[in-house]
N, C-alpha and C positions, 0 to 999 in steps of 0.2 A: 568200783567206779561205774560199771555198767548198770548195776541195780539203782544207784542214785540217779543216773541219767534217765533210766526208764521211768522212774517215778515222776520226773519233771516233764516228760514228754506228753503233749496233749493228744495221745493216740492210743487206741486199743487194737492190737493186731487180730485178724480173723483167720480162721481155718488153719492151714499149714504154713502160714507166712512167717518169715523171720526178718526182722529189721536189724541191720548191722551198720556199724560205723567203721569206715576205713581210714579214719584220721590217724596220723602217726605213721602211715605207710609211706615210705620214701619213694620218690619217683626214680631216683638213680640207685643203682646197685653197685656192689663191689665184687670183683672176682676173688678167688681164694688168694691170689697174689697181691691184692690191694689195688688193682686197676679199676678205676671208676667206669662203669658202664652206663651211659646216658639212657634216659627213658625212651628216647627216640630210636635206640638201636634195634635193628631187626632181629627178632628171636622167634622161635617157634611159639606155639600156643602156650601162654604163661598164665597160671592160675594165681589168684590173690588171696591174702588172708585178711580177715576183718573180725571185729569184736561184736558179739550179739548184744543188742540193747533192748530188744523186745521180741516176744514170741506169741504166736496165736495159740488158741486153746487146743488145737489138734497136733501141735508139734510134740513129737515123742522123744527125740534123742538129743535135743539141744536145749541148753539152759542159759539164762542171763550170765554174761561174763565169759562164756566160751569163745574160743577163737575158731573160726570156721574157714575152710578152703573152698573157693568157688571160682567159676569162670567169669571174668569181668565182662565178657561179651553178652552174657545171659543175665542182665540185671536191669532193674528199673531204679532210677534215682528220685529221691524226694527231699525237699528242704523243709525242715521243721525248726522253728525258733532260730533262724539264720544259720543253721548247720545242715550239712549235706549227709544223707543217709542212703543206704542201698536196701531195696526190698527184694527178697528172694523167697523161693519156695523151699521147704525143707528137702524135698527130693532132688533139688538142684545143687545141694551141698555135696562136696566130694570127701570131706574129712572134718573131724572135730578134734580140737586140741584142748584138753582140760585135765586138771589134776585127778578128777574122778574116773577118767577113762582108763580101763585096763589096757595093757599093751595088746594090740591086735584085736580088740573087742569093742569097736565103736557102736555096733548095733544099727548102723545106718542101713536102710533098705534102698536098693537101686533098681 
């Protein structure tokens, strides 16, 4: 899905930039016991997951379709074709979740 979305986007990412889509992320969460935790609940610093839809030519460890973990406070938002996306630098990503990633070997540089 991410590859199809990237082909339809009127944008080419530069340098180490990563464009992600956080759609499908739910605002409310559930505890292990099934209790609904509203988005407005006060919690410590919470990271977010998003799907990569475009990458710049200097991005080394992230590919289209990967899910990445990032700090939602360190982001820039952009709207393309009436859809919201988040612009990040590769170095601001905390983790990559993909089938090709070996356990414990993401290769991210921090």
